[in-house]
C-alpha positions in Angstrom: 110.8 100.7 104.1 112.3 97.4 105.9 110.8 96.5 109.0 113.2 94.2 110.7 111.7 91.9 113.5 113.1 91.2 116.8 113.9 88.1 117.7 110.9 88.1 120.5 108.4 88.7 117.6 110.1 86.8 115.0 108.1 83.5 114.1 110.1 80.3 115.0 111.0 78.4 112.6 108.0 74.8 112.5 111.0 72.8 113.9 111.8 75.2 116.8 107.6 75.6 117.1 107.4 72.3 117.3 109.9 71.8 119.7 108.3 74.0 122.0 105.1 72.1 121.6 106.6 68.7 122.6 108.6 70.4 125.7 105.1 70.9 127.4 105.9 66.9 127.5 106.7 67.7 131.2 103.6 69.6 132.5 101.5 66.5 131.4 99.6 64.4 134.1 101.5 61.2 133.7 104.0 63.1 136.2 101.0 63.7 138.9 101.8 62.1 142.1 98.3 60.3 141.3 99.2 58.8 138.5 102.6 58.0 139.9 100.6 56.1 143.0 98.6 54.1 140.1 101.4 53.3 138.2 103.1 52.2 141.1 100.3 49.9 142.5 99.5 51.8 145.5 95.8 53.0 145.0 92.9 51.1 147.1 89.9 49.9 145.0 88.0 52.6 146.0 90.3 55.4 144.8 90.5 53.7 141.2 86.9 53.5 141.5 87.2 57.2 142.3 89.7 57.9 139.1 87.3 55.7 136.7 83.9 57.7 137.5 85.7 61.1 137.4 87.7 60.6 134.2 84.4 59.6 132.4 82.9 62.8 133.1 85.9 64.1 131.0 85.6 61.2 128.5 81.8 61.8 127.6 82.8 65.7 127.2 85.3 65.3 124.5 83.0 64.7 121.5 81.2 68.4 123.1 84.9 69.6 122.9 85.1 68.3 119.5 81.8 69.7 117.9 82.6 73.0 119.3 86.0 73.1 117.4 84.0 71.9 114.3 81.3 74.7 115.1 83.9 77.4 114.7 86.0 75.6 112.0 85.4 77.2 108.7 87.7 75.0 106.5 85.7 71.9 105.1 88.8 69.7 104.5 89.2 69.6 108.3 85.7 69.2 109.3 85.7 65.8 106.9 88.6 64.5 109.3 88.0 66.0 112.5 83.7 64.6 112.7 85.6 61.0 113.4 87.0 62.1 116.7 83.1 62.6 117.6 82.3 58.9 116.1 85.3 57.3 117.8 83.9 58.5 120.9 80.5 58.2 120.5 80.3 55.2 118.5 78.2 54.5 115.7 74.7 52.6 116.2 76.1 48.9 115.4 79.7 49.7 116.9 81.1 50.9 120.3 83.0 54.0 120.9 85.2 55.4 123.1 82.3 56.5 125.6 80.8 52.8 125.9 84.6 51.1 126.4 85.0 53.5 129.7 81.5 52.6 131.3 82.7 49.2 130.5 85.8 50.0 132.4 83.6 51.4 134.9 81.5 47.9 135.2 84.9 46.0 135.5 86.4 47.9 138.5 82.5 47.5 140.3 81.0 50.5 139.0 77.1 50.2 137.7 76.7 51.8 134.5 73.9 54.0 136.4 76.4 55.1 138.4 79.1 55.9 135.6 75.9 57.7 134.0 75.0 59.3 137.1 77.2 62.8 137.4 76.3 64.0 140.7 79.4 62.2 142.2 82.0 63.6 140.2 84.2 66.4 142.2 83.6 69.9 142.0 87.1 70.5 140.6 86.9 67.9 138.1 83.8 69.6 136.6 85.1 73.2 136.9 88.3 71.8 135.2 85.8 69.9 132.0 83.5 72.5 131.8 86.1 75.4 131.4 87.6 72.9 128.9 84.7 72.3 126.5 83.7 76.5 127.0 87.8 77.3 126.3 87.1 75.3 122.7 83.5 77.3 122.0 84.8 80.1 122.6 88.8 80.1 121.4 89.8 80.1 117.5 89.1 76.9 116.2 93.1 76.5 115.6 94.4 77.2 119.5 91.3 74.9 120.5 93.0 72.1 118.2 96.6 73.1 119.6 94.8 72.5 123.1 94.6 68.3 122.1 98.1 67.8 121.3 98.4 66.5 124.6 97.9 63.5 122.6 101.4 63.9 122.0 102.3 62.8 125.2 99.4 60.0 125.7 100.1 56.3 124.0 103.5 56.6 126.1 101.6 57.5 129.2 98.9 54.8 128.2 101.4 52.1 127.7 102.9 52.7 131.4 99.5 52.6 132.7 98.1 49.6 131.2 100.8 47.5 132.1 100.7 48.9 135.5 96.6 47.9 136.0 97.4 44.3 134.5 100.2 44.0 136.8 99.3 45.5 140.3 95.4 45.3 140.3 95.0 41.5 139.0 91.2 42.2 140.7 89.6 44.3 137.8 88.2 42.5 134.6 91.1 42.5 132.0 88.2 43.3 129.4 87.6 47.3 130.6 91.2 47.9 129.4 90.3 47.5 125.8 89.7 51.8 125.9 93.4 52.0 126.5 94.4 49.5 123.9 92.7 51.4 121.1 93.6 54.4 122.0 97.2 53.4 121.5 96.3 53.1 117.9 94.2 56.0 117.4 96.0 58.8 119.5 99.2 58.8 117.3 96.9 59.1 114.3 94.9 62.3 115.7 98.0 64.0 117.3 99.8 63.9 114.0 97.0 65.3 112.3 96.5 68.0 115.0 100.3 68.5 114.9 100.3 69.4 111.1 97.6 71.8 111.4 99.1 73.7 114.0 102.3 73.7 112.2 100.7 74.7 109.2 98.3 77.4 110.2 100.3 79.1 113.4 102.8 81.0 111.2 103.4 84.1 113.7 105.1 84.2 116.4 101.8 85.5 118.4 99.3 82.9 116.8 102.5 80.0 117.7 102.8 81.5 121.4 99.0 81.2 121.5 99.3 77.7 120.7 101.5 76.6 122.9 99.5 78.4 125.9 96.5 76.5 124.5 98.6 73.4 125.4 99.6 74.8 128.6 96.0 75.0 129.5 95.3 72.1 128.7 98.1 70.3 130.4 96.9 72.1 133.6 93.6 71.7 133.5 94.3 67.7 133.4 96.6 67.8 136.2 93.5 70.0 138.3 91.8 66.8 137.8 94.1 64.8 139.7 94.7 67.6 142.2 90.9 67.0 143.3 91.1 63.4 143.0 93.9 63.2 145.0 92.1 65.7 148.1 89.3 62.8 147.6 85.4 64.2 148.2 85.9 66.6 150.7 82.1 67.7 150.8 80.0 67.7 153.6 77.4 64.3 154.4 74.2 65.3 152.5 75.6 67.1 149.6 
């Protein structure tokens, strides 16, 4: 007996699926008012430091979420490639990674290494969002976790704008601290292409495609919520 799929359950073509994923660009946090203020040169030094310190909690958690993806992935060839992401952030014994580069950004804006590594000052909203992301990658199927990483499709353009804004409006920051962004301009497009191809290759049913899109939306939302917390600032009582 021939089964005819309804339009609601028929898989998208690869082109339709990719277009739906890319359409989530409208949810990306480059549109958040906090980033808009940053790009316009309107942040105070204290706001910049708050952003750098809190964003570091996210940066240092990236290898944790990638390790979680590896632990759930049965495909050896995917693991061989994906492990490079951990090395890119953690670095090797004889080379600096993204985490160290972000610490140097912290030092460039006036934070000490100890302040960066001590996460007690991280805002509760940021901590909750980042921990939720790591937990998502631990508990969801590996291909959905990889789909959540596709915010990298939107990152390079945002990084270019951010780098221009930082160099133009925040001359008090040591430009050596911007090396992290320059490195990501090269790595992020490569990472995004590989992850996108995996998602297009493995999500072949309408259900799995929609779950991939929802995973990407989830990631966009948690990035946005981090900036919501930064925009509010630290509202905890004295003695926190």
